[in-house]
N, C-alpha and C positions, 0 to 999 in steps of 0.2 A: 433501614428505618432508624428514626431517632425519637428521643423522648425529651420534651420540654417540661421542666419542673419550675413552678413558681412557689416561693415560700417566704415566710417572714418570721419575725421573733414570736415564739409562742406566748411570751408575756404581753405582746401587743398584737393581737390577731387582726391585721388590717387588710388581709387578702379577701376580696369580694368576688362574687360571681360575674359581675359586669366586666371586671378587669380580665379575668381568665377567659371568658367567652369572647370578648372583643379581640384578644390576641389570637385565640384559636381560629376565629373566623378570618382574621387578616392573614394568617399564615397558612390557611387551608389545612388545619390539623384535624385529627380524628376526635372522637368523643372525649370530653374532659372527665377525669376521675378525681374526686376529692379524697385525698389521703387523710386530711384532717381539716374540718370546716374552719374557715377563717385563717388557716395557717399554711396549708400545703395542698397543691393540686398539680396534675400532670395531664398531658395529652400527647399522642403520637404525631410525628411529622415525617413526611417522605424525604425531606432534605433539610440541611441547615440553612435558614433564611439569610439572605444577603445583608439584611439590616439588623442582624442579631445584636450587635453591640450598641447601635443607636437606641434600640428598644430597651436593652439592658440599662443604659444610662438613664433613660426616662423613668424606669421602674425604681432605680436607686433612690430617686427623689421622693418616692412614695414608701421607702423603706421595705421594698420587695426585692428579693433576689431572683434572678432568672438563670437557669442552668440548662444547657442543651448537651446531650450525650447520645452515643449509639444505644439502641435499645437492647442489643445482644449482650449477654454476660454482665449485666449491671449489678446483680446481687452477688457480692463478693464473699470470699471464704477466708480472707485474711485482712485484719485491720492492723495497720502499722502507723503509730501515732507519735508525734512530738509531744513533749510534756509542757514546758514552760510557755505560757500564754496560749496554750492549745487545750490540754487536758486539765490544767490548772490556770487560774487567772493571773498568776504572778510570774516573775522571773526570779528563780530561787537565789541566784547569785546577787541580784540587786537587794533582796531582803537580807541576806547575810551581810552584805556590805553596809547596809543601814545599821545593823547591829554593831559593826566595826567602826561606825562613824564616818564612812566614806561613801554613803549611799548615792548622793547626787552625782558624784564623779563617776562611779562605776555604772550607774544607770545610763549616763550619756554614752559611755563606751558600748554598753549592751545594745542600745538603740542603733548605733552606727553599724555594729557587727551584724545585727539581725536584718538591717536594710541592705547589707552587702557592700557597704562602703569601705570596710577594712577587713583584713584577713581574720577568719574566725579563731584559728588556733592562737595567733599572736595576741588577739584581744582577750582570749580566755586566760592565757598565761599572765598578762598584765593585770587583769582583774583579780585573779587568784592570789597574786603576789601581795596585793593590798589587804588580804585577809590573814596575813602571817600573824601568829600568836593569838588569834581569836580562839576562845575556848570551844571545843567541839560540842559542848552542851548547847551552844547557840543554835546548832542544827535542829535539835529537838524543840527548842523554844520557837524557832521559825515555823517548823512543821505544825506545832500546836496552836500558834497564835496568829500566823500571818498567811498561811496557805489555804486557799479555798478552791474547790473544784469548779471547773467550767460547767455552766448549766447544760444539762443534757448528756453529760459524759457517762454517768452510771447507766442510764438507759441505753445509750449507744453500745457500750461494751456488753451489757447483759443480753440485749436483744440479738446482737450478732452471734454471741456464743450459744445462745439458746437455739439458734438456727444452724448450728454446726460450724461456726466461724472460730478462728484463732486470733488472739489479740496480743500484739507486741508493742511495748512502750520503748521507743528508741530516742534518746535525748542527748543533746550536747551539754546537758547539765551534769548532775552528779548522782552516783548510785545511792548516796545517803538519802536522797529525796525520791528517786525513782522506785526504790524498793518499797517505801511506804505508800506512795501514790499508786503503784501497780497493785499492791495487795488490797488497798482500799477499793479500787475500781474493778478488780477481778481480772487484770491482765494475766496472760499465761507466762510471759517473760518480760524482762526489762534489761536494757543496755544503756550505759551512760559512762561518764568519766568518773575518776576516783580522786577525791580530795585527800592528799597525804597528811598524816597527823603523827605527832610524837608526844607522848606524855600528856594527852588530853588537850593538845593545842594544834591548830592547823599550822603546817610548815610554810604555807605560801606557795606550794607547788602542787601540780596536778600530775597524776600518773600518765604514763605514755604507753602506747600511742594515743593521741587525743582523738576522741570520737567526734567527728565533724561531718561535713557534707558527704564525703566519699564513704565514710564508715556507715552512714545511714543507707546509702545505696547498696553497700555490701550486705548490710543486715537484711534488707528487703530481698536481695538475691538469694542469700543463704537460707533464710527462713522459708521462702517459697519453695526452694529446691528440697529442703528437708521434709516439707509437708506434701511433696509430690504435686506442687502447684507451679504456676508461672507468675511473674509479676503482674500479668494481665488479670489474674484472679484476686489482686490486692486492691484495697482502698487505703490510700495514704492521706494523712492530714497534718498540716503544719502551718506556721505563720512566718517563718524567717528564711533568710537567704540560704542558710545551710540545709533547709528542707527541700529546696528546689529539685535537687537530683532525684530524690525518691518520689517527689510529686510528679515529675515528668516520666519516671520509669513505671510507676504503678498504673494499672488499668484505669483507675479513677484516682486522680490526685487533686485534693481539695485545699485551696488556700483559705484558711479560716480566719476572719478578722485580721488579715495579713497586712504587713507593711506595704505601702503603695508600690514600691519598686518590685516587691515579690508578687503581689497580686497581678501586676501588669504582665507577668510572664506565665500566668496560668489561665486556662480557659474556664476552669471550675472554681468559682469564687463565691464564698458565703460571707457576706458582710453584715447581715442582719439576723439571720437565723442562729440558733445555738447548735450544739453538737447533734441534736436529733435530726438536723437537716441532712446529715449523712445517711440516716435511715430512710427518709423520704426519697432521697436520690436513688436508693436501691429499690424503690417501689413498696417499702413497708408503709402501712397505714397505722394510725394511732391504735387500733385494736390489736395490732401485732406486737406492740411494744411490751417489753418485760419491765 
């Protein structure tokens, strides 16, 4: 059996009963369940419909996301999440680069790396080199004045943990940021790269080994094993090319507001909902949210 979930941005609740029931009827689904009126609904299906992606494309124009997944084991016990442009709305290295006066140049490299056009590790080294001699105090300034949480993030983490889940923040960014973001959101652990510094200034180098795509996959494998779980028990979320490995390995891997080349390689795509979409996907309704 499968579950079809329709959802939209909670700030713009455009999902109506006619849309849900029309699709349910066309696909021969079971009774529709409203997880959050105007925002999220689901219904069971015997098989994945052949016209799934055509319907998906049509619903995108209405700012509605459609996701179809197996009904078994969809409430996950491990959340493993990217940070930049996933749990927060910014790319930390771009914000640091802006402080260093090279923001536009670095942002262009970041975009290409996240879209999978260039090697992640090489791109990271190139960008960090441009931060040489930037005062480390700029990190605190960026955290205080430039970083904002992705909508729905606190609710996602708190609700999964309240139901016995474990949360790990695994980023290709930097520990100076993941430590703060993880503590703010209530993650149980965080992993990221290290910006090297001497005498209160960045050296323009990053610690090795660099945490990229394979390291995220390894983190998912290691954490699952340590908790007595398997990757099938995990929900992974990210937006960039270096997230694809863990998105494909996890039982549920969600491309959230992802780069087009990344989203095209994932069956589970959330383009309009916020991070609470990951709760609806697991069958949580609004009354279950923490």
